[in-house]
Backbone bond lengths (Angstrom), bond angles and torsions (degrees), N, CA, C in turn:
res aa  C-N    CA-C-N  psi(-1)  N-CA   C-N-CA  omega(-1)  CA-C   N-CA-C  phi
1 X - - - 1.463 - - 1.519 109.85 -
2 X 1.327 117.77 131.28 1.451 121.92 177.59 1.518 110.68 -88.31
3 X 1.348 117.30 -38.12 1.460 121.10 -176.91 1.517 112.31 -63.18
4 X 1.309 116.65 156.42 1.461 121.24 -176.37 1.523 112.20 -100.33
5 X 1.340 117.80 -3.32 1.458 120.91 -179.12 1.518 109.55 -66.71
6 X 1.331 117.86 126.02 1.450 122.78 -179.37 1.520 110.08 -95.93
7 X 1.347 117.55 148.56 1.460 120.42 -178.98 1.514 111.83 -72.16
8 X 1.310 115.33 153.30 1.453 121.90 174.96 1.519 108.60 -113.90
9 X 1.340 117.21 137.63 1.456 121.21 177.55 1.517 107.79 -86.92
10 X 1.334 116.72 108.52 1.447 122.20 -174.40 1.530 110.85 -89.45
11 X 1.339 116.56 -173.46 1.462 121.83 -175.22 1.515 112.25 -54.58
12 X 1.315 116.73 -45.62 1.452 120.91 -179.87 1.517 111.46 -56.68
13 X 1.327 116.59 -28.38 1.447 122.25 -166.36 1.527 113.37 -102.01
14 X 1.336 117.06 18.26 1.454 119.28 -175.00 1.520 114.22 -105.65
15 X 1.318 118.02 24.14 1.445 120.49 175.85 1.512 112.88 65.64
16 X 1.342 116.53 50.01 1.446 120.42 -179.32 1.523 110.98 -67.53
17 X 1.333 115.14 166.50 1.458 120.78 176.42 1.513 110.22 -59.50
18 X 1.332 116.70 151.83 1.456 120.77 -179.58 1.525 112.77 -87.08
19 X 1.350 118.37 4.69 1.460 117.47 -178.16 1.516 110.73 -68.00
20 X 1.346 115.32 154.82 1.462 120.54 -170.51 1.520 112.83 -64.42
21 X 1.321 118.18 -31.21 1.468 120.20 -179.47 1.517 110.98 -62.01
22 X 1.333 117.37 -45.06 1.465 120.63 178.41 1.514 111.28 -67.61
23 X 1.335 116.70 -37.36 1.459 119.70 -179.50 1.526 110.11 -61.38
24 X 1.352 117.42 -41.28 1.449 120.18 -177.25 1.519 112.04 -71.51
25 X 1.338 117.98 -29.12 1.457 120.82 -175.01 1.528 112.82 -86.35
26 X 1.337 117.11 -10.86 1.451 121.14 -178.32 1.529 110.92 -76.15
27 X 1.322 116.45 136.84 1.459 120.99 176.63 1.519 109.29 -104.88
28 X 1.311 115.85 131.18 1.451 121.84 179.10 1.527 107.95 -103.66
29 X 1.319 116.67 140.48 1.465 122.25 -179.48 1.519 110.05 -94.02
30 X 1.329 116.50 121.01 1.464 121.85 -178.65 1.527 108.74 -114.56
31 X 1.321 115.96 123.63 1.465 121.89 179.70 1.525 109.37 -110.26
32 X 1.326 115.66 124.02 1.454 120.58 175.95 1.517 110.62 -96.05
33 X 1.330 116.74 132.73 1.467 122.21 178.32 1.526 108.35 -107.78
34 X 1.331 116.24 112.64 1.464 121.84 179.47 1.527 108.83 -91.54
35 X 1.326 116.39 113.74 1.459 120.69 -172.82 1.513 115.86 -101.33
36 X 1.324 117.64 8.90 1.462 120.73 -179.95 1.520 111.09 -93.92
37 X 1.320 116.24 142.62 1.454 122.08 175.67 1.529 111.61 -95.09
38 X 1.334 117.31 2.44 1.455 120.90 -175.30 1.519 111.14 -93.12
39 X 1.335 116.69 128.80 1.453 120.70 173.75 1.524 108.66 -65.21
40 X 1.325 116.85 133.73 1.455 120.37 -177.10 1.510 112.77 78.65
41 X 1.310 116.51 25.65 1.469 122.40 -178.17 1.528 111.92 -59.48
42 X 1.336 116.45 134.70 1.458 121.07 177.09 1.520 111.56 -72.34
43 X 1.329 117.27 -35.89 1.471 119.12 179.40 1.525 110.48 -66.44
44 X 1.337 116.90 -38.38 1.465 120.23 177.85 1.523 110.59 -67.71
45 X 1.320 116.57 -38.79 1.467 120.21 178.24 1.531 110.75 -62.82
46 X 1.334 117.02 -45.77 1.465 120.77 178.47 1.522 110.69 -62.93
47 X 1.327 116.67 -37.48 1.462 121.12 177.14 1.525 111.11 -58.36
48 X 1.318 116.55 -46.42 1.463 120.57 -179.18 1.527 111.37 -64.88
49 X 1.323 117.57 -33.66 1.459 120.65 176.45 1.522 111.20 -65.29
50 X 1.329 116.62 -41.60 1.468 120.55 178.45 1.528 110.39 -63.90
51 X 1.322 116.81 -45.36 1.463 120.43 -178.05 1.525 111.47 -65.14
52 X 1.327 116.58 -37.76 1.467 119.86 177.86 1.525 110.24 -66.47
53 X 1.316 115.83 -40.93 1.464 120.20 177.96 1.524 111.24 -65.56
54 X 1.326 116.75 -35.64 1.470 121.02 -179.33 1.523 112.16 -62.62
55 X 1.324 117.11 -27.29 1.469 120.42 178.95 1.529 111.19 -63.08
56 X 1.318 116.63 -27.64 1.461 120.32 178.86 1.531 111.66 -65.41
57 X 1.324 115.61 -19.87 1.458 120.19 -178.90 1.530 111.73 -104.37
58 X 1.318 116.49 16.81 1.463 120.11 172.80 1.507 115.36 90.32
59 X 1.322 118.13 26.96 1.463 119.90 178.88 1.518 111.36 -102.54
60 X 1.328 115.80 156.41 1.451 122.11 161.88 1.524 106.44 -100.37
61 X 1.316 117.69 145.27 1.463 118.71 -175.94 1.518 111.96 -140.87
62 X 1.308 114.70 151.94 1.462 122.98 176.00 1.524 108.38 -141.07
63 X 1.329 115.63 157.92 1.463 121.82 173.42 1.526 108.93 -114.08
64 X 1.311 116.54 129.71 1.459 122.23 170.63 1.525 106.41 -107.13
65 X 1.327 115.92 104.33 1.457 121.73 -174.32 1.533 108.72 -94.62
66 X 1.317 116.45 110.78 1.467 120.73 -176.82 1.524 112.05 -70.09
67 X 1.325 116.91 -13.00 1.473 120.04 173.32 1.521 110.54 -71.41
68 X 1.326 116.22 -31.06 1.463 121.31 -179.03 1.527 111.41 -95.16
69 X 1.316 117.37 -35.02 1.470 122.03 179.72 1.520 107.44 -101.75
70 X 1.302 116.56 95.79 1.465 121.30 -172.87 1.531 110.42 -88.39
71 X 1.326 115.47 104.08 1.460 119.41 174.20 1.528 109.24 -85.08
72 X 1.330 118.40 131.69 1.467 119.49 174.96 1.516 110.16 -66.43
73 X 1.310 117.30 164.91 1.464 121.51 178.22 1.524 109.24 -55.24
74 X 1.330 115.50 131.58 1.454 121.47 -176.73 1.528 110.97 -58.27
75 X 1.335 115.64 131.50 1.461 123.01 178.79 1.527 108.43 -114.74
76 X 1.332 118.73 105.50 1.465 120.87 -176.46 1.517 114.63 -66.27
77 X 1.338 117.80 -9.78 1.463 119.85 178.20 1.517 111.32 -71.31
78 X 1.341 116.18 -17.07 1.459 120.01 178.44 1.508 113.92 83.38
79 X 1.320 117.52 5.20 1.459 119.72 179.36 1.521 110.13 -69.72
80 X 1.322 116.73 143.13 1.456 121.87 -177.82 1.523 109.27 -88.69
81 X 1.314 116.12 114.57 1.455 121.29 -177.96 1.516 111.04 -87.46
82 X 1.337 115.84 146.70 1.457 120.21 174.74 1.528 111.05 -62.54
83 X 1.348 116.09 -21.98 1.459 120.20 178.34 1.525 111.99 -64.75
84 X 1.334 117.33 -18.20 1.454 120.95 -179.15 1.532 112.87 -78.59
85 X 1.332 116.76 -7.41 1.465 119.86 -176.45 1.516 110.93 -107.16
86 X 1.337 114.75 145.08 1.459 121.18 176.35 1.520 108.59 -146.24
87 X 1.327 115.25 161.22 1.460 120.96 177.98 1.530 109.68 -90.57
88 X 1.326 116.19 124.14 1.463 121.99 177.62 1.528 108.14 -129.76
89 X 1.336 115.62 113.84 1.466 121.08 -179.12 1.533 112.18 52.55
90 X 1.319 115.43 40.50 1.456 120.44 178.03 1.508 114.81 82.12
91 X 1.341 117.67 -0.29 1.468 121.62 179.85 1.519 110.61 -109.60
92 X 1.308 114.95 148.11 1.466 121.15 178.00 1.529 108.13 -87.59
93 X 1.317 116.39 114.38 1.460 122.33 -172.24 1.522 111.41 -116.16
94 X 1.339 115.59 136.28 1.463 121.22 175.73 1.524 108.30 -84.33
95 X 1.318 116.75 113.47 1.461 121.73 -176.61 1.522 111.16 -59.88
96 X 1.322 117.44 -40.48 1.459 120.58 -177.14 1.525 111.35 -64.56
97 X 1.324 117.67 -38.43 1.462 119.80 177.15 1.526 110.78 -61.36
98 X 1.341 116.20 -41.77 1.459 120.74 179.78 1.527 110.71 -63.93
99 X 1.326 116.57 -44.92 1.461 121.23 179.36 1.525 110.57 -64.23
100 X 1.336 116.77 -42.23 1.460 120.90 -178.64 1.519 111.40 -61.99
101 X 1.316 117.59 -37.87 1.473 120.50 176.75 1.519 110.65 -60.64
102 X 1.334 117.12 -41.01 1.462 120.17 177.38 1.527 111.31 -65.36
103 X 1.330 116.56 -40.79 1.467 120.46 -179.54 1.524 110.23 -63.35
104 X 1.320 117.03 -43.93 1.464 120.65 -179.85 1.521 112.21 -69.19
105 X 1.329 116.98 -28.77 1.465 122.13 177.31 1.522 111.38 -66.07
106 X 1.322 116.16 -32.88 1.460 121.44 -170.64 1.530 113.03 -76.27
107 X 1.331 115.19 141.77 1.459 122.98 170.47 1.525 110.74 -101.50
108 X 1.325 116.48 -22.63 1.453 122.27 -179.55 1.522 108.78 -149.12
109 X 1.327 116.16 158.57 1.464 121.81 -175.82 1.527 111.08 -131.63
110 X 1.333 115.01 152.53 1.462 121.71 163.94 1.522 106.69 -124.01
111 X 1.327 116.63 120.67 1.462 121.75 177.96 1.524 108.30 -99.15
112 X 1.330 116.74 124.86 1.463 121.88 -178.63 1.519 109.64 -123.42
113 X 1.322 116.45 128.60 1.461 120.65 -176.74 1.524 110.90 -150.82
114 X 1.332 117.00 152.12 1.462 119.32 167.39 1.526 109.85 -75.48
115 X 1.309 115.72 162.30 1.466 123.21 175.66 1.527 107.67 -91.60
116 X 1.327 116.36 110.85 1.463 121.25 176.69 1.527 108.71 -112.05
117 X 1.315 116.36 106.95 1.467 121.92 178.08 1.531 111.19 54.37
118 X 1.322 116.34 41.06 1.455 120.04 177.40 1.506 114.63 77.01
119 X 1.329 117.23 16.35 1.458 120.56 -178.84 1.529 109.50 -140.85
120 X 1.339 115.59 170.57 1.455 121.30 176.62 1.527 110.67 -71.03
121 X 1.312 117.02 165.27 1.460 120.28 177.65 1.528 110.41 -65.40
122 X 1.318 116.00 155.76 1.464 120.33 177.70 1.517 111.48 -61.52
123 X 1.332 116.12 -36.50 1.461 120.06 179.66 1.521 111.33 -63.16
124 X 1.339 117.57 -40.11 1.460 121.16 179.05 1.522 110.83 -67.17
125 X 1.327 116.82 -44.64 1.477 119.40 179.82 1.520 110.30 -62.87
126 X 1.328 117.07 -41.19 1.458 120.65 179.22 1.526 110.79 -63.25
127 X 1.320 117.15 -41.49 1.461 121.51 176.42 1.527 110.84 -58.64
128 X 1.317 116.95 -47.73 1.466 121.08 -179.05 1.521 111.76 -63.08
129 X 1.326 117.19 -31.37 1.462 120.67 179.37 1.526 112.55 -63.23
130 X 1.320 117.24 -27.80 1.463 121.15 -175.59 1.530 113.28 -74.56
131 X 1.325 117.98 -24.31 1.468 120.53 -169.97 1.522 111.38 -127.55
132 X 1.325 116.24 150.22 1.474 120.54 173.38 1.525 110.68 -149.89
133 X 1.338 118.77 -60.50 1.467 120.56 178.99 1.526 111.62 -57.17
134 X 1.308 116.82 -33.34 1.461 121.54 -177.12 1.526 112.94 -65.74
135 X 1.334 117.59 -19.45 1.459 121.49 -176.52 1.528 113.42 -91.03
136 X 1.322 117.18 -15.46 1.472 120.71 -174.79 1.521 111.14 -62.22
137 X 1.320 116.39 136.90 1.449 121.27 176.77 1.509 114.69 72.22
138 X 1.325 117.48 15.29 1.465 121.57 178.66 1.529 108.91 -117.54
139 X 1.322 115.53 152.71 1.460 121.54 -175.22 1.528 110.45 -101.82
140 X 1.336 115.81 140.34 1.462 122.27 -175.33 1.529 111.43 -122.19
141 X 1.325 115.01 137.92 1.450 122.45 168.93 1.516 109.00 -115.35
142 X 1.347 117.16 162.16 1.463 120.76 -172.25 1.526 111.85 -135.50
143 X 1.341 114.77 138.53 1.466 122.37 175.65 1.521 107.65 -128.87
144 X 1.328 116.44 129.92 1.470 120.91 -179.55 1.518 109.55 -129.26
145 X 1.317 116.73 128.58 1.461 122.02 172.18 1.518 107.06 -92.06
146 X 1.338 116.19 113.75 1.458 119.48 -172.71 1.520 110.92 -155.50
147 X 1.320 116.12 149.23 1.462 121.13 173.26 1.523 110.89 -83.97
148 X 1.339 116.89 -9.02 1.469 120.90 -176.23 1.524 112.05 -129.83
149 X 1.329 117.30 36.55 1.471 125.46 175.44 1.527 114.52 72.80
150 X 1.322 118.91 -20.72 1.461 121.52 175.28 1.514 114.81 67.52
151 X 1.327 117.74 30.66 1.466 120.48 -176.71 1.522 112.19 -65.20
152 X 1.335 117.30 -39.91 1.468 118.56 179.31 1.523 110.93 -68.57
153 X 1.329 116.29 -32.51 1.469 120.61 178.56 1.529 109.48 -64.57
154 X 1.330 116.32 -47.84 1.463 120.54 178.95 1.519 111.20 -60.82
155 X 1.337 116.59 -41.00 1.469 119.88 179.84 1.524 111.64 -63.05
156 X 1.335 116.73 -38.92 1.465 119.82 -179.79 1.524 111.33 -68.10
157 X 1.329 117.60 -40.01 1.464 119.67 177.13 1.522 110.55 -66.49
158 X 1.339 117.01 -40.33 1.470 120.03 176.96 1.524 111.30 -61.27
159 X 1.326 116.53 -39.98 1.460 119.73 179.12 1.519 110.94 -62.09
160 X 1.322 117.11 -44.41 1.464 120.63 178.99 1.523 110.88 -61.69
161 X 1.329 116.61 -44.26 1.467 120.76 -179.42 1.524 111.00 -66.84
162 X 1.325 116.84 -40.91 1.470 120.33 178.92 1.525 111.31 -60.96
163 X 1.320 116.72 -39.44 1.470 120.31 178.60 1.526 111.76 -63.53
164 X 1.333 116.25 -21.99 1.468 121.24 178.87 1.529 111.60 -99.19
165 X 1.336 117.73 11.99 1.461 124.15 178.82 1.519 112.89 63.21
166 X 1.336 115.01 32.06 1.453 119.63 170.47 1.518 109.89 -92.52
167 X 1.328 116.00 164.42 1.457 122.82 179.71 1.524 109.02 -106.70
168 X 1.334 116.70 145.17 1.462 120.64 -179.38 1.515 111.10 -120.84
169 X 1.352 115.51 142.93 1.450 120.05 169.84 1.529 108.21 -63.11
170 X 1.332 118.53 145.47 1.472 120.75 -174.61 1.521 114.07 -79.37
171 X 1.313 117.53 8.08 1.462 121.69 177.37 1.520 108.15 -145.36
172 X 1.322 116.72 170.72 1.464 120.50 177.95 1.522 109.39 -141.16
173 X 1.315 115.45 172.27 1.464 121.47 176.02 1.523 108.66 -103.47
174 X 1.313 115.84 130.83 1.462 121.64 175.31 1.522 108.55 -118.50
175 X 1.320 116.42 131.11 1.458 120.67 179.51 1.523 110.13 -125.18
176 X 1.334 114.92 150.98 1.462 120.58 -179.00 1.520 109.41 -121.48
177 X 1.322 114.67 67.42 1.454 122.66 172.28 1.504 115.77 47.60
178 X 1.325 114.87 -133.90 1.445 121.83 -176.08 1.511 114.25 -65.73
179 X 1.324 117.94 -14.61 1.459 120.38 177.76 1.522 112.08 -70.11
180 X 1.318 117.62 -20.04 1.462 121.52 -175.14 1.527 113.87 -106.45
181 X 1.352 117.99 -8.65 1.464 121.20 -178.13 1.521 110.15 -130.35
182 X 1.337 115.67 148.61 1.457 119.07 174.48 1.524 109.86 -88.49
183 X 1.336 116.96 -174.62 1.465 120.59 -174.26 1.525 112.99 -67.37
184 X 1.336 117.41 -19.45 1.467 120.95 178.42 1.519 112.64 -94.94
185 X 1.336 116.66 1.62 1.452 120.18 176.29 1.507 115.51 90.39
186 X 1.338 117.17 5.90 1.458 120.18 178.44 1.525 110.45 -87.75
187 X 1.341 117.94 143.07 1.467 120.05 179.35 1.530 111.31 -63.91
188 X 1.317 116.58 132.11 1.459 121.17 174.05 1.519 110.87 -102.70
189 X 1.311 115.82 -4.10 1.455 123.43 177.42 1.529 107.52 -98.62
190 X 1.333 117.45 111.37 1.468 120.38 -175.94 1.520 111.91 -63.12
191 X 1.324 116.78 -34.01 1.468 119.88 179.00 1.531 110.24 -64.93
192 X 1.335 116.69 -39.36 1.462 120.90 177.67 1.525 110.50 -66.25
193 X 1.322 117.29 -44.42 1.459 120.97 179.30 1.520 111.03 -57.99
194 X 1.327 116.64 -42.42 1.467 120.51 178.31 1.523 111.29 -67.98
195 X 1.326 116.03 -36.21 1.470 120.77 -179.61 1.533 110.31 -65.43
196 X 1.324 116.76 -40.05 1.461 121.61 178.39 1.521 110.00 -60.59
197 X 1.324 116.97 -46.34 1.458 121.11 178.48 1.524 111.28 -63.39
198 X 1.324 116.59 -40.74 1.460 121.19 -178.43 1.526 111.22 -65.70
199 X 1.324 117.13 -45.87 1.463 119.68 -179.65 1.519 110.87 -63.66
200 X 1.327 117.16 -41.54 1.465 120.85 179.87 1.518 110.65 -60.28
201 X 1.318 116.67 -48.29 1.464 121.19 -178.74 1.520 111.04 -65.25
202 X 1.327 117.28 -48.34 1.468 120.57 -175.76 1.517 112.06 -67.21
203 X 1.326 116.94 -37.59 1.461 119.86 -178.82 1.526 110.84 -64.45
204 X 1.328 116.34 -41.83 1.466 119.97 178.14 1.525 110.85 -68.04
205 X 1.322 116.72 -44.97 1.469 121.00 -175.73 1.523 111.87 -66.76
206 X 1.320 116.98 -55.74 1.462 120.50 -177.50 1.521 111.86 -75.69
207 X 1.330 116.02 -32.47 1.460 119.15 177.25 1.512 112.08 -61.71
208 X 1.336 116.92 -38.69 1.462 121.14 178.06 1.523 110.98 -64.95
209 X 1.314 116.33 -46.89 1.465 120.85 -177.79 1.528 112.09 -62.66
210 X 1.337 115.44 -47.39 1.462 119.98 -177.09 1.520 111.29 -67.51
211 X 1.333 116.23 -43.91 1.470 119.05 -178.21 1.524 111.58 -64.61
212 X 1.326 116.45 -42.32 1.463 119.25 -179.05 1.531 110.92 -63.79
213 X 1.347 116.75 -45.25 1.465 119.05 -178.62 1.522 111.06 -64.72
214 X 1.324 116.42 -40.78 1.462 120.67 179.06 1.521 110.59 -57.86
215 X 1.330 117.20 -47.07 1.464 120.14 -176.47 1.529 112.75 -75.62
216 X 1.319 117.17 -26.97 1.458 118.95 171.03 1.530 109.70 -63.11
217 X 1.335 116.17 -41.80 1.467 120.71 178.66 1.526 111.15 -68.10
218 X 1.314 117.28 -36.44 1.465 120.37 177.30 1.525 110.52 -62.27
219 X 1.313 116.69 -42.06 1.461 121.06 -175.05 1.532 113.52 -80.62
220 X 1.320 117.44 -23.70 1.463 121.29 -178.03 1.525 110.03 -88.05
221 X 1.308 116.65 95.51 1.458 121.27 -175.70 1.526 113.38 -71.83
222 X 1.319 116.40 -8.43 1.461 119.85 176.37 1.533 111.73 -79.11
223 X 1.328 115.85 -14.01 1.462 120.91 178.64 1.524 108.50 -97.93
224 X 1.325 115.81 119.03 1.468 119.72 -178.33 1.524 112.62 -114.07
225 X 1.329 117.41 -23.85 1.463 120.10 -175.42 1.531 111.10 -90.03
226 X 1.325 115.25 57.98 1.464 122.35 176.22 1.516 109.30 -147.42
227 X 1.322 116.29 144.40 1.462 119.63 178.43 1.520 111.50 -63.13
228 X 1.347 116.51 -23.29 1.463 120.37 -178.88 1.521 112.21 -63.87
229 X 1.322 117.34 -23.01 1.466 120.37 -176.46 1.533 112.17 -63.56
230 X 1.318 116.46 -26.29 1.469 119.07 -178.64 1.530 112.14 -70.54
231 X 1.353 116.71 -13.65 1.467 120.36 -177.99 1.521 113.18 -99.84
232 X 1.324 118.20 7.29 1.458 120.53 -178.47 1.523 112.17 -64.29
233 X 1.305 117.26 -39.64 1.464 119.72 178.88 1.521 110.07 -66.52
234 X 1.318 117.67 -35.94 1.461 121.23 -179.77 1.530 111.19 -64.28
235 X 1.315 117.60 -37.48 1.454 121.70 -176.42 1.537 113.16 -89.42
236 X 1.296 117.98 -1.81 1.464 120.61 -178.71 1.529 111.22 -124.23
């Protein structure tokens, strides 16, 4: 991570009781990453449908649209590029700091991208290059706009997330542009509509469980035989 913004351990992350009443009242933060540069993107539209559906299961959600938030090509030297700054309401703002705050806010992610030559978009890959520790112990879902199901695209995103010790849903959503939506943007493919509901529900449910256990392990210094222990310095 290049940004200096440190994560905050929020209510969800404080080792609450495991009783069902607390589990139901906990809100999980879901961040959607829109990786298409195309206005009117189908993958971005499907992403917003998933995030809206996730609210029904007690989540808060945000969209980070890489078409609007332009990150320069990742520079591993850590040098701060002038490209990282933009004017917002008369103030000079570091784009990476803003993005990092969203990443740290999130307990779970949905990555949405078009299929470009059997791979994710360049914008999505560049985004993933910027972060690693921030993804550990968080659950990821995947949406791919593709004429060929986008299986290799999903596998590549899963590989990147796995290398960062993130968790992935065992399935993804694949959409085929205008064939799956009507003129008002509603799914005309019943299988897709069901998949959207399933991903929203599962991401909130499993994302909450995994994130809470991960942060309980991070905070419990008496537990050493867990991969979460390596992130204690990051969270403190």
